[in-house]
MIFI-375636 format. One record per residue (C-alpha): x, y, z. Coordinates in steps of 0.1 Angstrom, whole numbers, padded with zeros to 4 digits, always signed. Each point is the difference from the previous one (the first is absolute). Example, Ala and Ser with C-alpha at 12.3 -4.5 7.8 and 13.67 -1.06 7.14 Angstrom:
<atoms>
+0123-0045+0078
+0014+0034-0007
</atoms>
This chain:
<atoms>
+0000+0000+0000
+0029+0024+0006
+0014+0014+0032
-0016+0034-0002
-0035-0015-0008
+0004-0025+0028
+0008+0027+0025
-0027+0023-0012
-0026-0027+0000
+0010-0009+0036
-0002+0036+0010
-0035+0004-0015
-0011-0032+0017
+0011+0013+0034
-0016+0034-0005
-0033-0013-0012
-0002-0027+0026
+0004+0027+0027
-0023+0026-0017
-0020-0008-0032
-0018+0034+0003
+0009+0034-0016
+0031+0005+0021
+0014-0034-0010
-0007+0007-0037
+0019+0033+0003
+0030-0018+0016
+0000-0025-0028
-0002+0029-0025
+0030+0017+0015
+0020-0033-0002
-0011-0004-0036
+0015+0034-0009
+0035-0014+0010
-0005-0031-0021
-0011+0020-0031
+0034+0017-0002
+0021-0032+0008
+0019-0008-0031
+0004-0037+0009
-0038-0004+0005
-0009+0020-0031
+0024-0018-0023
-0011-0034+0012
-0037+0005-0001
-0007+0030-0023
+0031+0001-0022
+0000+0008-0037
-0006-0037-0010
-0031-0002+0022
-0033+0005-0019
-0027-0017+0020
-0031+0021+0007
-0005-0019+0033
+0026-0021+0017
-0007-0011+0036
+0034+0002+0017
-0012-0011+0035
-0032-0011+0016
-0001-0002+0037
-0012-0034+0012
-0014+0013+0033
-0013+0035-0007
-0008-0004-0038
+0016+0033-0012
+0018-0001-0033
+0029+0019-0014
-0005+0004-0037
+0022+0014-0028
-0017+0017-0029
+0014+0011-0034
-0023+0020-0022
+0014+0005-0035
-0014+0031-0016
-0030+0021+0010
-0025-0017+0024
-0025+0006+0027
-0029-0013+0020
-0035+0014+0007
-0008+0011+0035
+0001-0029+0024
+0007-0012+0035
+0014-0034+0009
-0031-0015+0014
+0008-0014+0035
+0037+0007-0004
+0023+0030+0003
+0029+0007-0024
+0032+0020+0001
+0014+0013-0033
+0037+0007-0003
+0015+0015-0032
+0034-0012-0013
+0002+0014-0035
-0022+0024-0020
-0029+0021+0013
-0035-0011+0010
-0026+0027+0003
-0023-0011+0029
-0034+0014+0005
-0020-0006+0032
-0038+0000+0002
-0029+0002+0025
-0029-0023-0002
-0032+0016-0014
-0021-0031-0005
+0005-0037+0007
-0003-0026-0028
-0036-0013-0004
-0010-0032-0018
+0022-0001-0032
+0006+0038+0000
+0035+0013+0010
+0003+0023+0030
+0008+0037-0004
+0030+0019+0014
+0011+0036-0003
+0037+0011-0002
+0014+0022+0027
+0037-0002-0004
+0027-0009-0025
+0038-0003+0004
+0030-0017-0016
+0018-0030+0013
+0036+0003-0010
+0030-0023+0006
+0005-0006+0037
-0035+0011+0011
-0027-0023+0015
-0036+0005+0011
-0022-0022+0021
-0037-0004-0009
-0022-0014+0028
-0029-0024-0005
-0027+0019-0019
+0022+0028-0011
-0007+0008-0037
+0027+0009-0025
+0011-0004-0036
+0034-0001-0015
+0009+0015-0034
+0034-0006-0018
+0012+0018-0031
+0030-0022-0006
+0018-0030+0014
-0002-0004+0038
+0014-0025+0025
-0014-0002+0035
-0005-0021+0030
-0035-0005+0015
-0005-0016+0033
-0035-0015+0003
-0017-0008+0033
-0013-0032-0017
+0008-0015-0034
-0023+0021-0022
-0003-0029-0024
-0023-0016+0026
-0022+0030+0008
-0033+0011-0016
-0001+0037-0006
-0028+0023-0010
+0001+0023-0030
-0001+0038+0003
-0001+0029-0024
+0010+0036+0005
-0027+0027-0001
</atoms>
């Protein structure tokens, strides 16, 4: 797995076992910022030969959180979303992600998506990280290639999430 990843995963485990709330997420976020600028870690998991849009680097067997490497080639983005019953921490390694945050206007009903309204936008640049708590709506937009680490409270491949649209 790599020494830096091993140490970081163990640090995340200890923090989240002690405090899985907002304070714990912020502590993990601060630790992630150090990893994002660690050349050994970046070269091993997000180097120039890496091109996977989603690569789970670590999944904690006790707590269930995942450390995931993402490579987005070219422009990309996602509609407004939360992560269902999970939180997520985004950490930028290369490129810029414009992140927009939203407030809930209307919950989804039947087959209709929920409605959210933007209230803040900012750029994630290399070395920055932001924690999004359960139910916190956001959408990323990328104009070019980006490389990032996302820590998920649970493996998002296993979580049902509702659809939302901006109004």
